[in-house]
Every structure is written in C-alpha cells, then in structure tokens.
DSSP file (Angstrom, degrees, kcal/mol; ACC not computed):
  #  RESIDUE AA STRUCTURE BP1 BP2  ACC     N-H-->O    O-->H-N    N-H-->O    O-->H-N    TCO  KAPPA ALPHA  PHI   PSI    X-CA   Y-CA   Z-CA
    1    1 A M              0   0    0      0, 0.0     8,-2.0     0, 0.0     2,-0.4   0.000 360.0 360.0 360.0 146.4   64.9   48.8   75.2
    2    2 A R        -     0   0    0      6,-0.2     2,-0.5    52,-0.2    52,-0.2  -0.955 360.0-165.5-118.9 140.6   62.3   48.9   72.4
    3    3 A S    >   -     0   0    0      3,-0.4     3,-2.5    -2,-0.4    50,-0.1  -0.897  51.8 -69.3-132.1 104.1   58.6   48.5   72.8
    4    4 A G  T 3  S-     0   0    0     -2,-0.5    -1,-0.1     1,-0.3    49,-0.1  -0.272 112.4 -16.6  53.0-126.6   56.5   47.9   69.7
    5    5 A C  T 3  S+     0   0    0     -3,-0.1    -1,-0.3     2,-0.0    -3,-0.0   0.383 109.9 112.1 -93.6   4.9   56.4   51.0   67.5
    6    6 A R  S <  S-     0   0    0     -3,-2.5    -3,-0.4     1,-0.1     3,-0.1  -0.436  77.2 -99.6 -73.3 152.2   57.6   53.3   70.3
    7    7 A P        -     0   0    0      0, 0.0    -4,-0.2     0, 0.0    -1,-0.1  -0.333  48.5 -87.8 -67.6 154.1   61.1   54.9   70.1
    8    8 A A        -     0   0    0     -6,-0.1     2,-0.3    -2,-0.0    -6,-0.2  -0.329  49.1-170.2 -60.5 142.1   63.9   53.3   72.0
    9    9 A R        -     0   0    0     -8,-2.0     2,-0.4    -3,-0.1    -1,-0.0  -0.952  12.5-142.6-132.5 153.0   64.3   54.5   75.6
   10   10 A S        -     0   0    0     -2,-0.3     2,-0.4    -8,-0.0    -8,-0.0  -0.914  10.9-165.9-116.4 147.6   67.0   54.0   78.1
   11   11 A V        -     0   0    0     -2,-0.4     2,-0.1    17,-0.0    -2,-0.0  -0.998  21.2-124.9-133.3 130.2   66.5   53.5   81.8
   12   12 A D        -     0   0    0     -2,-0.4     2,-0.4     1,-0.0    -2,-0.0  -0.464  26.6-159.7 -72.0 144.1   69.2   53.8   84.4
   13   13 A A        -     0   0    0     -2,-0.1     2,-0.5     2,-0.0    -1,-0.0  -0.959   8.3-153.7-126.4 145.2   69.6   50.8   86.8
   14   14 A I        -     0   0    0     -2,-0.4     2,-0.6     0, 0.0    -2,-0.0  -0.983  15.5-137.1-120.0 127.2   71.3   50.5   90.1
   15   15 A V        -     0   0    0     -2,-0.5    -2,-0.0     1,-0.0     0, 0.0  -0.729  26.6-166.6 -85.7 121.1   72.7   47.1   91.3
   16   16 A L        -     0   0    0     -2,-0.6     3,-0.1     1,-0.1     4,-0.1  -0.628  28.5 -89.8-105.0 162.4   71.8   46.5   95.0
   17   17 A P    >   -     0   0    0      0, 0.0     3,-1.3     0, 0.0    -1,-0.1  -0.282  63.7 -75.0 -62.3 157.5   73.2   44.0   97.4
   18   18 A P  T 3  S+     0   0    0      0, 0.0     3,-0.1     0, 0.0     0, 0.0  -0.208 117.4  18.0 -52.6 144.8   71.4   40.6   97.5
   19   19 A F  T 3  S+     0   0    0      1,-0.2     2,-0.2    -3,-0.1     3,-0.0   0.616  88.5 146.3  68.6  15.6   68.0   40.5   99.3
   20   20 A S    <   -     0   0    0     -3,-1.3     2,-0.4     1,-0.1    -1,-0.2  -0.518  57.8-105.0 -78.2 152.1   67.6   44.3   99.0
   21   21 A E        -     0   0    0     -2,-0.2     2,-0.4    -3,-0.1    -1,-0.1  -0.641  37.1-141.7 -78.7 132.7   64.1   45.7   98.6
   22   22 A V        -     0   0    0     -2,-0.4     2,-0.5    -6,-0.0    -1,-0.0  -0.813  11.2-160.9-102.1 134.0   63.6   46.8   95.0
   23   23 A L        -     0   0    0     -2,-0.4     2,-0.5     0, 0.0    -2,-0.0  -0.957   2.8-162.7-113.1 128.8   61.7   49.9   94.0
   24   24 A V        -     0   0    0     -2,-0.5    -2,-0.0     3,-0.0     2,-0.0  -0.960  20.6-128.2-112.5 126.1   60.4   50.4   90.4
   25   25 A G     >  -     0   0    0     -2,-0.5     4,-2.1     1,-0.1     5,-0.2  -0.247  16.7-116.7 -72.8 158.2   59.4   53.9   89.4
   26   26 A Q  H  > S+     0   0    0      1,-0.2     4,-2.5     2,-0.2     5,-0.2   0.854 113.8  58.7 -60.6 -36.7   56.1   54.8   87.8
   27   27 A T  H  > S+     0   0    0      1,-0.2     4,-2.3     2,-0.2    -1,-0.2   0.919 107.8  45.6 -60.9 -44.9   57.9   55.9   84.6
   28   28 A V  H  > S+     0   0    0      2,-0.2     4,-1.9     1,-0.2    -1,-0.2   0.910 111.9  51.5 -66.9 -42.4   59.4   52.5   84.1
   29   29 A L  H  <>S+     0   0    0     -4,-2.1     5,-2.8     1,-0.2    -2,-0.2   0.901 110.8  48.8 -60.3 -41.5   56.1   50.7   84.8
   30   30 A K  H ><5S+     0   0    0     -4,-2.5     3,-1.5     1,-0.2    -1,-0.2   0.917 109.3  52.2 -66.9 -42.2   54.3   52.9   82.3
   31   31 A F  H 3<5S+     0   0    0     -4,-2.3    -1,-0.2     1,-0.3    -2,-0.2   0.864 111.6  46.7 -60.0 -36.3   57.1   52.2   79.7
   32   32 A L  T 3<5S-     0   0    0     -4,-1.9    -1,-0.3    -5,-0.1    -2,-0.2   0.367 115.3-118.5 -86.2   4.1   56.6   48.4   80.3
   33   33 A D  T < 5 +     0   0    0     -3,-1.5    13,-2.5     1,-0.2    14,-0.3   0.897  67.4 138.4  56.7  45.6   52.8   48.8   80.1
   34   34 A L  E   < -A   45   0A   0     -5,-2.8     2,-0.4    11,-0.3    -1,-0.2  -0.876  40.9-153.5-117.9 151.5   52.2   47.6   83.6
   35   35 A I  E     -A   44   0A   0      9,-3.1     9,-2.8    -2,-0.3     2,-0.6  -0.989  19.3-127.0-125.1 133.5   49.9   48.9   86.3
   36   36 A A  E     -A   43   0A   0     -2,-0.4     2,-1.0     7,-0.2     7,-0.2  -0.698  14.7-156.3 -79.6 120.3   50.6   48.5   90.0
   37   37 A D  E  >> -A   42   0A   0      5,-3.2     5,-1.7    -2,-0.6     4,-1.1  -0.827  11.6-177.1 -97.2  96.7   47.6   46.9   91.8
   38   38 A S  T  45S+     0   0    0     -2,-1.0    -1,-0.2     1,-0.2     5,-0.0   0.752  76.9  60.1 -71.1 -24.3   48.2   48.1   95.3
   39   39 A R  T  45S+     0   0    0      1,-0.2    -1,-0.2    -3,-0.1    -2,-0.0   0.945 120.4  25.4 -63.6 -49.7   45.2   46.1   96.7
   40   40 A N  T  45S-     0   0    0     -3,-0.1    -2,-0.2     2,-0.1    -1,-0.2   0.419 104.3-125.9 -96.3  -0.5   46.7   42.7   95.6
   41   41 A R  T  <5 +     0   0    0     -4,-1.1     2,-0.3     1,-0.2    -3,-0.2   0.931  69.3 119.3  54.3  48.7   50.3   43.9   95.7
   42   42 A T  E   < -A   37   0A   0     -5,-1.7    -5,-3.2    -7,-0.0     2,-0.4  -0.879  64.6-119.5-134.7 166.8   50.8   42.7   92.1
   43   43 A L  E     -A   36   0A   0     -2,-0.3    -7,-0.2    -7,-0.2    -9,-0.0  -0.936  31.7-173.0-106.1 134.1   51.8   44.1   88.7
   44   44 A K  E     -A   35   0A   0     -9,-2.8    -9,-3.1    -2,-0.4     2,-0.1  -0.943  30.0-102.6-126.4 149.6   49.2   43.7   85.9
   45   45 A P  E     -A   34   0A   0      0, 0.0   -11,-0.3     0, 0.0   -12,-0.1  -0.431  26.3-129.4 -68.4 145.6   49.4   44.4   82.2
   46   46 A R  S    S+     0   0    0    -13,-2.5   -12,-0.1     1,-0.3   -13,-0.1   0.881 106.0  25.1 -63.1 -39.6   47.7   47.7   81.2
   47   47 A M  S >  S-     0   0    0    -14,-0.3     3,-1.2     3,-0.2    -1,-0.3  -0.876  75.3-172.8-124.6  94.2   45.8   45.8   78.4
   48   48 A P  T 3   +     0   0    0      0, 0.0    -1,-0.1     0, 0.0    -2,-0.1   0.537  68.2  82.1 -72.4  -5.0   45.6   42.1   79.5
   49   49 A D  T 3  S+     0   0    0      1,-0.2     0, 0.0    -4,-0.0     0, 0.0   0.772 107.4   2.3 -73.1 -23.3   44.1   40.8   76.2
   50   50 A Y  S <  S-     0   0    0     -3,-1.2     2,-0.2     0, 0.0    -3,-0.2  -0.988  85.0 -92.6-158.1 153.9   47.5   40.7   74.5
   51   51 A P        -     0   0    0      0, 0.0     3,-0.1     0, 0.0    -2,-0.0  -0.507  26.2-170.0 -73.5 139.6   51.2   41.3   75.3
   52   52 A L  S    S+     0   0    0     -2,-0.2     2,-0.4     1,-0.2   -19,-0.1   0.565  71.9  46.9-102.0 -13.7   52.4   44.8   74.5
   53   53 A L        -     0   0    0    -21,-0.1     2,-0.7   -50,-0.1    -1,-0.2  -0.984  65.5-154.1-135.3 122.0   56.1   44.1   75.1
   54   54 A N        -     0   0    0     -2,-0.4     2,-0.4   -52,-0.2   -52,-0.2  -0.859  20.4-171.6 -96.7 112.8   58.2   41.2   73.7
   55   55 A M              0   0    0     -2,-0.7    -2,-0.0     1,-0.1   -52,-0.0  -0.859 360.0 360.0-108.0 139.1   61.1   40.7   76.0
   56   56 A K              0   0    0     -2,-0.4    -1,-0.1     0, 0.0    -2,-0.0   0.363 360.0 360.0-119.5 360.0   64.0   38.3   75.3
C-alpha cells in the first residue's frame, strides 16, 4: 500500500472464518491515519478536514 508521499509498506493479513471478530493493530491504524475512538467505538480520521489516503 502507498499513502501519499510515504514510502510503500506491507502489512500481513490473516484470513479468518466468516463472522470472526477482527482485530486491527495500532500500527495499521496509524499507517491508515485513523484513530480509534473507544468511547463511541468508531474509527475516525486523524485529520478530518481532508482525506489522507486514497484507496481504490
């Protein structure tokens, strides 16, 4: 994956059975410029004014 002017990084993925609970590590969230809001149980962009990662 590439993110803006950052160098390309790779992240290992594990395929789980259907309906399994998914855990996303803090390193991956930081790479995607997301912050975990534990109070509301949501993911929010680190800088909500504009997108930092263009995903296709």
